[in-house]
C-alpha positions, 0 to 999 in steps of 0.5 A: 094719123098723119106724119109728122102730127104733133099728139098729146096724151092725158092719162090716169089710172085706177088702182087697187091693192095686189094682195098677192104682191104683198103676200110674196113681199112679206114672205106670207104665201099661204096667208089670207086677204085679211091677215095680208092686208094687216101686215100691208097696214092701212097707209098707202102700199108701195107703188108695186103693190098697186094693181091697175084696174083701169086706164083712162086716157085722152088722145089730142093732136095739133091742128091749126084751129087749136087741139082736137080729141081723137079719142077718150076712153077707160078700158078697165079690169071688167073687160080685160086682164091688167096685162092686157091694159097695160099692153094696149096701152103702151102699144099706143104710145109706141105707135103715136109717141105722143108728150104725156100729161098727168096730174101726179103722174110723176109721183104715182102713174108713171112708176105704178105703170113701169113697176106692174109692166115688170110684174106682168112681164110686159114688153113696153118700149114705147115707154121709152121712145121719148125721156118720159122718166126723164124730170127735166123734158117735157115728154111727160108734163106733170101739172101737179109738179109743174104748177108748184114750180116742183115745191110741196108747199105748191101742191093742189090737189086736181079737184081744188084746181079745177074748181078755182079754174072753173071746171067741174072737179071730181064728181061727189059719189066717188073719188080715189079714194073709194075705188077698191070698195067700187071694185069689190062690190062690182062697180068697176064702170063707174070707176072707169066713168070716174077715171074719165073725168079726171083725165078731162080735168087734167086736159082742160087744165093743161089747155089752160097751162098751154095758153099761159105758156104762149102755146096756143093763144085764147082764140086756139083755147076756146076752139078747143073747148068748143071741140072737146064739148063737141066731142062729149056730145056726139059719144054713143055712151053718156058720162054723167059724170062729165 
């Protein structure tokens, strides 16, 4: 890592309901999972009740020619605990203090990450080395918010925008609504591959956003896309969703 380098981290969470936390919230510590599910209801759980099962992230640094990927992965609960996932992730943020890029991250990923660090008692000073939780900076860019001009009427789903821009979008086999199903079926590795695809779509949208801002040129965008293709092609373990 070169001193003074500019880094970006594009990331995404996959979660399932935390029934133990829900039981504590409901005061029903002896209830069965089925009873807790009924108490939680069928709607979207409150953010602290989302247990993180996968954290997908792409790291890139700015070079003269454009943006160059240095890492891409999606560690998951099939490999380590939620606490270990969070700790490794926030430590990496502390190491490189990158600009954070998400799609709907201000409403979901960032607050869930902080809540779950609290649930697991994880020190996370890296989350405070830049003003990631302040709306009026570009330290944490939520593309869903920014591209809609912070107006709910202009919000577009990641899959929709990706396909409009000529990008692959989400795979047909899985989306966020099926993550818990896949996890319960022991298919967490497939969830990780899906999470990587979301990260890649978000990164490519961000590159186009950087172009329209004038932060990169068309030539730098093209170079960055070529570097992305080379990086994916050189990976030892292929991802069919990419």
